[in-house]
N, C-alpha and C positions, 0 to 999 in steps of 0.2 A: 664468459664472461669479458670479453673484448669491446665488443659495443657498450653494455654498462658498467667499464670501469671511466668513463669521461667524468658524470658528476662527483663519486666518490676522492678523484684527484683534483677534483675544484673545489670541493669542500678542505680538503685537508690544505691546498693551497691558502685558500682565504683565510683559515685559520691562522696559519705561521705568518701573514702578512698583520691579521689583527694582531698576533703577540708581539709584534714588530713596532706597531703603528696606535693601537688603539690606548687609550688610560683604560685601568684597572674596573674602574666602574661601570666601563662599557660591558666591557666584558660578563662582568657579572652579571647585569643586566640581562643577557641574550643568555647567558646558561639558564638561569632563572624562567624567561622567557623557554626556550628552547626545550626543557626539562619540564614545566609544565604541559607544555603540546603533546609531549612527548607520551606521556603520563597518560594523558587521555587517547591518544593515539593506541597506545595498547591496547587499553580498556575496549574501543571500538574493534580493534584486531580479535582478541579474545570472544566478543560474541559471536563472530563467524567462526569459530573453530571449538572443536572437542577434544574430549580426551587430553592424553600430554602436552596435544598444542597449544590447548587454552590454558593447563596450568603454567606452561613455557612465556606466554605473552601476559601473564599475570603476573606472575615472579619477577619478569622486567620492568613491569610499572610498578610495581611497589617498591623494587628495589632502586629505581629513579629520581622515585620521589626521596627514599629515605636517604639519597644523597645530596639533599640541599641541608641536608643540616651534619655537624662535623664529623660524631661516631657515624655517622649513618651511611660513610661510605664502606665499612668495612660490613656493615650490612646489607650495603647493595653487591660486594663483592661476592656474600653468600647463596642472596639470591637469584644473581646472573649465574652462577654457576649450579644452581638448581635449574634455572631455565632453560640452559643448553643443553643440561642432561635428559632434562624431561621430554626431551623431542625425542619419538619412534626412531628406533633403528629400521634400516632395511630389513621389509620381511625375508626367511629363508635365511639369514647370515649363520653360518656354523659356529658351534663352537668354538675353532681356533680361530677364527676371525672375529671372534667377539674376546677372546683371549687376548688378538694380536694387536685391539684396539685398546684394550689397556695398558698394554705395555710399551706401546705408542704415545699413548698420553704420558705414562712417568718419564719416559724420556725427553719429552720438551720438557716436563717439571723438570727435572735434573738439569738440562741443559742451562734452562732458562735461568735457574737458581743460581748457578756456577757464578755467570754473568752479573745479576745482579747482586751476587753474595761480594764479587770484586770491587764493584763499577759503585754499588747504592749502600749494601750492608754496612762493609767496612769505614767508609770514609765518614757513615752516619754515627758509629760506635765511637771512631774518634772524637767526632765533633759532642758524643755526650747526650743526644738527643734519644728521648725516650720511647720513640716508636721506630727505631733504629730497624728495629726487627719485624716487628708484624703490621707492619703497615705494605716494606720492600717484600716479605712472603706474600701478604695478602694479591698486592699487584700480580707478582710470579703465578699464583695460583687463577686469579681473572685471564691473565694470560696465557698462562697454559688450557683451561678449561676455554678460551677461542678457538684457539690454534686445534686444538683436538675436535671442536665442533666443525671447524673450518675443511678438516681432511675428509668428512663426508660430501663435501660439495664435490656437484657432476652436473651436466649439462642435464641430464637427465631427470636426475635426482628431485624430487618434487618441493616443491618450498625452498630452491635453490637461490632462487632471486631476492626473499629477504634474508635468508643465513647468511649470503656471505658479507652485507653490509652490517649485519648484526655482529658477526664476528672482528672484521674491521673497527666498527666504533667500540665495541670492548679491548679491541688488542693495542686502540689509540690511546684509551683512558687511560690503560697499566700504561703505558708508557709514558704518558705523560705526567700522571701522579709519581713514577719511580724518578723522572726529572726532577721535581721540586725535592725529592731528597737529597740528587744529586747536587742540588744547586744552584738548576738551570733556573730562568728567570723565572717568578711566578706571574708574570702575564701571559707567559709563553705557555708556560704547562697547561694556564685555565684554559689558554684559545684550545689547546691541545684538548684537555676535557669537555671543552664544547663543541667543536668539531666531532670527537665520539658520540655525542646524545645527537648529533646533527646524520652521523652516519644510521645512526639506529632509527631517527625520524624517518630517514630516508626508505630504511626496510620495512617501516610500516605502513609505510606509499605504497610499495610493492605489493606487501603483504594483502591489502585492501583491493587492488587492481585484479591481482592473478589470485582468485582460487586457488587450494591447496589442490592438487590432479593425483589423482589413484598413480601408484606406481606397480606397474605392471610389468611380469618376468621381463619382458626383452627388453622394459628400461633397467631393470637392475642388472642385465648381463651388461648394456653398455656402460652403465654408473660404472661396474668394476671395474669393465678396461679402462675407463680414463678419469676414476676417481685421482684427488690429488694425494690422499692420503698415503699412497704406496712410497710417495717420495716427500713430503713433508720434514718425518721426522728427521729424515735423512737429512735435508735442507737444515733444518733448525739447529743438527750440528755442527752440519760445517757453516754457519753461519756463530756459531758460540767460539769454537775452534780461533774463527776469524779474529774474534771480539777481543777474546782471551791471546791471543798473540801478539796483536795492537797493544793490548795494553802490558801484554810484560816488557814488550818492547819500549814502554812509556815508562819504566821502571817500576813496575807491580813485579810482588813476590808469589812465588804460589804457597798456598796454605794447605794444612790437612782436611780442610770443607773441601777446597775444589778435587782436592786429589781424590778423595773418596766418592763424590761427586763422581769425576770419570771415571774411575774405577765403574762406579756403579752403571754408567752410562755404558761403557762398554759391557761389560756384562749383558746388559738387556740388548744393546743391537748383537752379541752374540743368540741370544734366546728368542729376539728375533730373527735374525736369519733361522733359527732351525725350525722354526714354528713357519717360517714362509716354503720353507724346504718341505713342511709334513704337508702344509697344503696343499702347494704345487702338486705333490704327491697324490692327495688325497682328488684335487682334481682331476688329474692327470685318471688316475682309475675310473671316475667317476665320466671322463670324455671317452676312455679306452670301451666302458660297458655300452655308452651309449651310439660308440660303432658299431661292438658287436650286435646289438640291437638292431642296430639301424640295417647294417650288412644283413644278419639273418630277416629280418623283414623282407628286403630286398628280393633277399634270394626266393624267399616264398611267394613274393610276387611274379620275380620272373617263371618261379615253377607253375605256380597258378595259370599265369600268362602261355606257355609254354604248351601246358596240358590243354587250355582250351583250343588252341591253335590247331595243335596235332589231331584234336579231337573232333575239330569242326567240321563240317560239312559242307567248307567249302576248300579249296586248296589257294591258300598264302603264299606270294610271289611277291620279293620286290626286285625289280629288272633295273639295269643301265636304262641311258637313253637307245640305247641302240641294242634295245631289248637283249641282250645279256643278265640272264640268272643270276643274282648273286646271292639271293634266299629263294627257299623253297619250302615249305609244312610239308612234313613227313605222309599228312593227308594225302597227301597228289596219289601217294601210290594206292592206296584205299581208293580213292573216286577214279581214277583212269588209268592204274594198276602199271604206270612207270615207278620206281625209284628215282629219289632223290639226287642219285649221285647222276644221272644218266642228262639232268636238267641242268642242276648248278654249272656255272661257266661256259655254257652254251648259249648260244644266239636262242630266243624262243620260236623268231619267223622259221629259222632254218627245219624248229625241231614238229612243228606243227601241220606241215609240211604244204605246198603250192595252192591248193585249196583256200586254205583258210589266212595263209601270211596277208597276202592283200589288206583284205579286212579288219586283220589288226596292225597294220602298220598305218593304216588311213585312222583307227583310231588312236595309236602312240601322236601322231600328228596333228591328231584334234585337240588334244591337251597338252602337247609337249611348251607350249608359248602361255597355257593358263596355270599360273601359280596354286595349286591347292583344286584344280580347273577336275571334270570326275563327267565320263562318258562308259556307257553300259551298251556291250552288243550281243545280240546271238549268234555262235559260231558255234560250228563244227567242227571236233579238236578230236585227232585219234587216241582211240584205246588199246591199251596192252595187248587186248585180244585180236587188233586188226579190225574193229568194227570201227566207227565213227559218231561221236554223243555230241547230241546238242548243248551248248552249253553257255552258260549267262556270264558274262566276264564285263568286271566292273573294273573299269582301269582309272586310277590318282596319282597326279601328278605332285609327288612330294619331293620333287630334286630341287628345291628350296627348304627344306625343312633339314635341318643341322643334325636329327639323330635319325634320319632316313637315309635322303639325299639317293630318292630310287623313286621309278615307277611302281605303284602298289598294284596289284592285278589281286581281285577276289575273284575263284573262277568255282564257280558248279553247274553239273550235271543236270541239267534240266527235262531229260530227252525220256524217263518213266514218267515226270511229272503232266510233260506236253502232250506224251502218247497218253492218260489218262484224260487230260483235260480234251483231246481232239476225240475221246472217245464219246465221253458224255456230252460233248457238242453234235457229235454225229448221234447218239444216241435221243438226243433231245431236237433234236431236225428230222429223226427218218425214221419210219416203221420197224419194230423191233422184231416184227414178225417177216416181211417180206425185204428188207432192206431199203422199202421205195421212200422217198420224203411224204413226211408226213403233215398233218393238218396245218399247224403251224408256218413250216417253209412253203407250203402250196401259195396260202395267203402271202407272205412275203414277195414269193417270186410274182406272182399272177398280181398284184399291186404294183412291181417294179417295174412290169412287161405293159401295165396299161399306160404305167406314167413315162414310159422310155420309150415310144411310138411315136411317130407324127398324126397316126391316126386310128382312133378306136375299130376302124374296119380291117386293121393287122394283128388283133388280138381275138383268138375264140376261144370257148371251154367247153372240156366234155366231162360230164359228169356220168358216171358209168358205176350201176349196183347190177349185182349177178342176180341170176333166176333160180330159185332153188336151193339156194344156198343153206337157208334155213331147215329145209329136210336134210340135207349133208349131216348135219351138227346135230338133227334128234334123231336120224337112222345109225348113225356110223360114231358118233361122236366128234367131239372138239377137237382131238388130235387131227383127225380125217381132213377135216375143216380148213385146222392151221393147212397142211399139205396142201389140199386145194387152195386156200388164199397164195401160197407161195408160187406154185405152178402157172397160176392169172397172173402173179406179179410178174415172171419169168416170160412169160408170152407177149405181156404189152410192153416191153422192154425190146424185144423183138422186131414186133408192130411198129413202135413210134419210133422215129428216127431222130436223131439229134439235128436241132438244141431246144425244141420241143422237151416238157418236164411230163413226167407221171407221177401220179402220188394216190397213195392212201388216207382217204382221209375218215375214215376207220369202220371197222366190221367189215361189211362186204361191198362198201363203196370205195370206189376210185373215181381219181380226176388226172384231165390231162391239159394243157398248157399248149395252144398251137400262136405263133409269131410267125406271121410271114404275111409279104404283101396282100396274098389274095385269101385272107383265113379263115373264112367264110366254104367257099370249094373245098379250101385241105384239111379243113373240119371233118367235113362229109366224107371226101374220101378215105382221109384217116379212121372213121368211124367204122365204116365199109372193110377198108383192112384190119382192125380191131374183132369186127363178128366173126371175121374170116378164120383168123387166128385164135378165137375159142370155141371156132365150131366142132374141133377134130378133139378128140374123147381125151380125158385126163385120167392117165392110172394111181390110183387113189389105193393102196394096201391092197394090190392085186387084182382093184374094178375099174372098168372103164365107165367114166362118169362125164355126162354131156349136162352141160352147165352153161344155160347162156346167157346174156346181159341187156339191160335196156340199157342205149345211150342217150342224152340229153344234150344238146349242143347249145351254143350263148353266143353272141358275140358283143362287144363291149360297145360298141356300134348301138345295140341297145339299151345300156344301161348305163345310169347316170353316177353310179360309182361301182367299185368292185363290190360290194357286197347284195348290190341289186345285180352285178352281172351274175352273182352264186345263185342267188334266188331264181333266175330265169333258168340256169345251168339246171338247177333242180326240177323246177316246173316241167321242163322237157322232159326229164327223164321220167319222171313219174306220167306223163304221157305216155313215152314209148312205154313202160312197163304196164301202162294201162290195156297197151295194145298186147300184149301177151307175151312179151319182152323176145328178145332175139332180133333187134331192131333198132331204126335211132331215130329221134325226130328232134327239129331243131324247133326252137323258143321261137311264138309268133304271139306279138302283142294282145292278141287275144283269146289268148289261153290261161285260161281261172277256172275250169270245171273243175282242177283239184283244189285251186284255191279255196273254191265256193263249198267243199266237201269238208276242207279245216276250217272253214268260218262256222259252217251248220255245226262241228263238231264241236266248235266252241261255245253256239249256244247251249248246245246239250250238256257242256262241262259247267257253264255256271247252274242251270238248275241242277245239277247232280250237288254242289254245293248245299242249293237250297233244299233237295231230297234225299239227302243223307243217303248217296249214292255212292258214295264215298268208302273206302274201311283202309286197313292197316295191315298189311303180312308184316311179321318179324324174324328179319334171320338173325341166327347168334353171333355173336362173337365169342372166339373162344379160345382160354392160355392153350396156348400151343405146349405150357411145360409140362402141363397135367391134367389137360383134358376138359377143365370147370370151362361152362358159360361163364363170360364175368361180364352179357350184356348182349344187348339188339340194337341191330339197324333197322328201322320203321322207313318201311316203303309202301307207299301209297298205291291200292289197286281202285279200279274204277268199274261197279256194278252195272253196269248200262242196264234199262231195263228193253231193247232192243238188239243189241250188239250184246249181251253177254258181260263175263270181264273180259274191261278193254287193257292192255298192257300197258305199263308206265310209258312205253317209247311210244303209244298213238296219241298221248294225250299229252305229256310232257312238254312236247316241244308249241302243240298250241297254248297252253297256258304261258308257257315262256312270252311267246309270239305277243299274244293279249292282255299280259299284265295280270292275268288271272292266278298266274304262281303267286300274287301277293295274298289273296285272303287262302288260297289253299297250303300255302306253305304254313300260315298261320292254325289253319285246323288239323294241317297232321305235327305240326307243333306240339297243340294242346292235348289230343290224343293221346299222341303216343307219354308227354307226362303223366295223363293221370293213370296208362297202363300200367307204367313205370312206379308210380305209387302204388296203385292197387295188388300191386302184388308184392309190396314190403319188402322187400331187400335189394342190399346194398348194389343193385345192376346199373352198369354203364348203360343208358338209352342216347343212341347215336341216329341227329336226324339231319337229312341235304338242304343245302341253303343256296340255293341259286343267285344270279346277277342281280336280276329283277327286284330280291327280295332286297338286297344291300341299296340298289339305288330309289324304291319306293319307300319313304318316309324314314323311320328310325325304326332300325331293328332292332338294337339293344332294350331302347323302351321297349318292345312289342315284345322281346322275351322277360324283361321282369317282369311285364304284366301276365304272362302265362305263365311263370314260373311261383308266383303271390297266389295268382287264382288256382293252382292244381297243386299248391302244396311242395312241391317238384325241390328237392335239394339241389342246389346251381352246380356243385362239381359232379353231381351223376348225369348232367347232360352235356353231350359231346356234339357240336355244330362241327358239319363237313362239309368244306367246299372246295371247287375245282379250281385251279390255273387261272381258267375263265372269270373267276372274280375277282383273282389280286393283278388281270389282268388290266381291267376295265378302273380307270381315274385312280392307280396305285397309291397316291398319295392320302385319297380320301377317303378312299378305303379303307389305308393304313389308321386312321384313327377312329372310324366307323369299326372294326377289328378290334383294336384297344379300347375302347368304350364297351364291350363285349368281355372282353378279357376279365376288366374287372365289374363284370358281374358276379366272377367265378366259374363261367362255364369252359368247359375245355376247346378247344378247338383245334381240327385235324385237316390237314390238306389231303384230299382224295384223286386218285387219280396221280400219284407222284411220278414223274419223269416222261410224261409225254408232253410238257410243254418245253417251250425252250430256258425257260428262266430260274426252273426250282431249287436250284443252288442258291440264287440269289435271296428268294423269298424266305429259305430256311434260316437265315440270317433277319431280314426285317421284320419279317411278321413271327408274333410270338406265340406260333405254334404247339402243341402240344402232344398230337399224331401224329404219322406218320403212314398213309395207307397206301403200299407198293401197287403199282396199276395191275391189273390182271394178264394184261399182255407180257409181262416178266415174268408174271409166275407160270403161266403158262407151258413156258417149257423148261421148268426142272424136272429134275430126275429122267431126263430124254439121255442126259448125256453131254451136254452141251456144254463147255467150259467159262464159255464167253457169255453167258444168260447167267449161270449159277455166280461168274464173278460179280458181275451187274447189278444182282440182287443181293446180294453179300456186300457188295458197297452200299446200294441205298441203305442195310441196317445197321451198318458203321457208323454213315452218318447222322442216322436217327439216332443213334447210340453220344456222338460224337453232344449234338445240338441237346442232348436229355429229351430225346421224345421217345416214345413207344411208337413201335413201327405194326403196321395191320397187313398183312398179307389178304388178297382178294383173289376172288375167281380159283380156289382150291380145288382140285376135279378127283386125286387119287393120292393112297396112302406115301407113293415116293414124294412127292412135292410136301406132304408133310414132313418125312423123313429130313429131308433138303432141308426145309425150313428151321425145325430144330434143333441141325444142325449147325444152323446157323446164327442160333439164338434172337430169330425171331419172336418177337412179344405175342400175336395174338395172327388170329386167323380166320377167314370168312370163303364158305363157300359151298359150292353144292356139294361136295363128297362130304362134307362135316353138317350141311342142313339146309335145305331148300327154305326162302319165304314162309311164314307161316302163321296162321290167324291167332288169335293172341291166345284162343282157348286150347292147341297144341302146342303154344311155345310153350305155356304153362306146366304140359305131360313133360315138355323136356328138361326144363328148369326141376324136376323132379325124378326124370327118369334118368339123365344126362346123353350124352352123343356117342351113341352103340359103334357109328362107323370109325369114332378115333380111339373108341377102347381097343375097336381089332385091329388097327392099324400099330397102335402101339404096343400088342400081342406079339406082331411078325417081325 
């Protein structure tokens, strides 16, 4: 009110000056002019308001117009009272508050009536005036309504900037009218009336410029705290007593009316005090309830926070700058085995030991000068059992936080996760059977060696293929073949000195990287040494086996890139194999006989597509839970007119390298879909997809075309792809795979675990089926816990990503039992059924798989 009080004061001072100096006619003209403008302004304001506020402004405007006429001033008093009482009260006001407001109004009214009776009414009655009672009572009523309305004023109350001038204007008009009755000069009284109208006009201007705001609960709380309504009735009573005292000093005498009014005022003050007491008591109860509720809520939050901290997989601690532990969550006992009492109050640097302390101190020094700074370290922390656990420790500087004032340590044990990560990384880069580096790591090492040497002459490669290994597998079984491969790997490691690299590329193929200044000569000497080591017989299941090898040697100096270097070594190896094995051959540029054979085979394969020499065999996919056939995998065979039945390994590579795999793949896809439709059963048909099929043309369009022409349901077709597909142009292939998935077909990742990024592909590519590579399945049932754990991990990964798992290469009942126990979904392998022609596959559908039935009864 302070900043807005200047203009009302100016209006009142101007009114006094006019009343003392201006002629009555001038004041009368001003009164009419201000009244007319004010009435119009009230109409304008009412059009911008609604509800009770609109009614208030309409009543005020009508009363002001009526005041221009003699008796109309009494009408104005009634309408002004209606105006102010029409203003809505604050929302949420209690019943006690409303009763107290009524008592305050009565207290103000009786107090003003006492003063008016002594100063105005008694002299008027003595003078014999006809309006000696009615007019002063009306003025008292007008002043009472104005002060009662003013008691609602608050800096946060909506419309207060307009309410205050209206109240002061009405109060000024009531005082001016009573002054006339008391004998004050008419000109001064009329000027006061005009000043009151001017104040109300000021209120209309403020109402137009400041629309009525919303009365929020927070504003209500502030309004109640600073409202003048708490003190205004007392101020009026005190002023009444002061005026009454002055009146009595001037010779006034006490009257029965004044006495009774004072008694009523005293009674009202007592009742008001009781109501205030009850109101304060009720408010105290509400505040106490809110405090209790808030305290309970805070306690619940604290318990929830404590439970989360204590049950967390991380240890939470707050340390001083010198590493003294001020707070430690009890989860540390579950994670590291130490009770909280052994840590709180002690310096962490003294607890962790000399090996970890410098690393932690360096991390503290790193964040100590950075408010809210954070750093993360990996450190080996002691465990209560005496071991040291690799842990991740995140340190956050909260020394400047008033609620923490310390260093926050979040520590978790990552030793098991790191072991699993290292194991998976090792398995991704190493052969599961022999422990040697696999093809993926071999290619990386070879590229690094070629790129890191000053001359390509310093790098040579040996490719080794065992002689007679297929016969060992066919005669003694795959278990014996595995034993032989393990022993061959061990001898290669003994024969090849560091830092040369030994790898198993797959099957019975091995490779060695030779890095030295004279790599060609060293490679030939190493080949001789390897052959000598392999010349000694191998003991497999009590048998002495003689297995030789053909070794091909190629130098990086004869190759333009790593791929050509491997092809050269492959050509040299085939030359050594053609020589009868047990020897090595070095690559020579004119060594193309084997290549010509492959070209001849490629020409025959083109004719095979035209002459319909290709046939499909179908290997069942079996539900391991109940032994039923749920689908087949289509495998192509070549019935060569001269060579007989050519296995896929002999011509698929040729088809890949020559691009014939694209028409071959389409033929396989169409034939497999036709056969699946012919069976008329809801069977899944799996078809392999190669890298070249992805790279050549729109594979999704081809699949859609085959589905349309064969009538094959899309959800019964499963396209299998190895990681070689996913490794090539990954971003582009992702788009191709997504387009295939949009057709509704199933997608399977074949030979899972043999590459180095399988886990990443599970997240990135929308695969439906996970096929566990046969190299992992081969060792199941042999008692090797590590292999069983690895397969179990892969099955769980598939389940976690919502994929069905298929185990390849099942060779015995023990493997079936192990896979069932692991909840592996499906299986394939010679133990269940070899790939068979369509006619025999139909018989299997009708009769079932006897091998699996026998295994289930054991």
